[in-house]
C-alpha positions as CSV (number, residue, x, y, z in Angstrom):
1,X,0.0,0.0,0.0
2,X,1.3,3.4,-0.9
3,X,2.1,6.2,1.5
4,X,-0.8,8.3,0.4
5,X,-3.3,5.5,0.9
6,X,-1.9,4.7,4.4
7,X,-2.1,8.4,5.4
8,X,-5.7,8.6,4.3
9,X,-6.7,5.5,6.2
10,X,-5.0,6.6,9.4
11,X,-6.3,10.1,9.1
12,X,-9.8,8.7,8.9
13,X,-9.3,6.5,12.0
14,X,-7.8,9.4,14.0
15,X,-10.6,11.8,13.1
16,X,-13.3,9.3,14.3
17,X,-11.6,8.7,17.6
18,X,-10.8,12.3,18.4
19,X,-14.4,13.3,17.8
20,X,-15.8,10.8,20.3
21,X,-15.8,12.1,23.9
22,X,-16.0,10.0,27.0
23,X,-19.6,10.8,27.6
24,X,-20.5,10.0,24.0
25,X,-18.6,6.7,24.4
26,X,-20.6,5.8,27.5
27,X,-23.9,6.6,25.7
28,X,-22.9,4.5,22.7
29,X,-21.7,1.6,24.8
30,X,-25.0,1.6,26.7
31,X,-27.0,1.5,23.4
32,X,-24.8,-1.3,22.1
33,X,-25.1,-3.3,25.3
34,X,-28.9,-3.0,25.3
35,X,-28.9,-4.2,21.7
36,X,-26.7,-7.2,22.6
37,X,-23.9,-6.0,20.3
38,X,-20.4,-7.3,21.0
39,X,-18.8,-4.1,19.7
40,X,-19.6,-2.5,23.1
41,X,-16.9,-4.5,24.8
42,X,-14.2,-3.0,22.5
43,X,-15.5,0.5,23.2
44,X,-15.5,-0.2,26.9
45,X,-11.9,-1.4,26.9
46,X,-10.8,1.4,24.6
47,X,-12.0,4.2,26.9
48,X,-11.4,2.2,30.1
49,X,-15.0,2.6,31.2
50,X,-16.0,1.3,34.7
51,X,-19.1,-0.6,35.7
52,X,-20.4,2.5,37.6
53,X,-20.1,4.7,34.6
54,X,-22.0,2.2,32.4
55,X,-24.7,1.7,35.0
56,X,-25.1,5.5,35.4
57,X,-25.4,5.7,31.6
58,X,-28.5,3.5,31.7
59,X,-27.4,0.0,31.2
60,X,-29.2,-2.7,33.2
61,X,-27.4,-4.4,36.1
62,X,-27.7,-7.8,34.6
63,X,-25.9,-6.8,31.4
64,X,-23.0,-5.2,33.3
65,X,-22.7,-8.1,35.7
66,X,-22.6,-10.4,32.7
67,X,-19.6,-8.6,31.3
68,X,-17.6,-9.1,34.4
69,X,-16.2,-5.6,34.6
């Protein structure tokens, strides 16, 4: 892959991650957890979210307990 293509791909990744705040990450993780989506776990580990933050965001206790956070 050429330099230009690599730069474009990495620029796109970095723009997406820098625009996502911690509170938005919590909201997104809660929505994904309530829809039984496994992508929530990667978002939780990326931001280092705690169980308390996820519970305050609106996730059910059973879902958070099932994750084992």
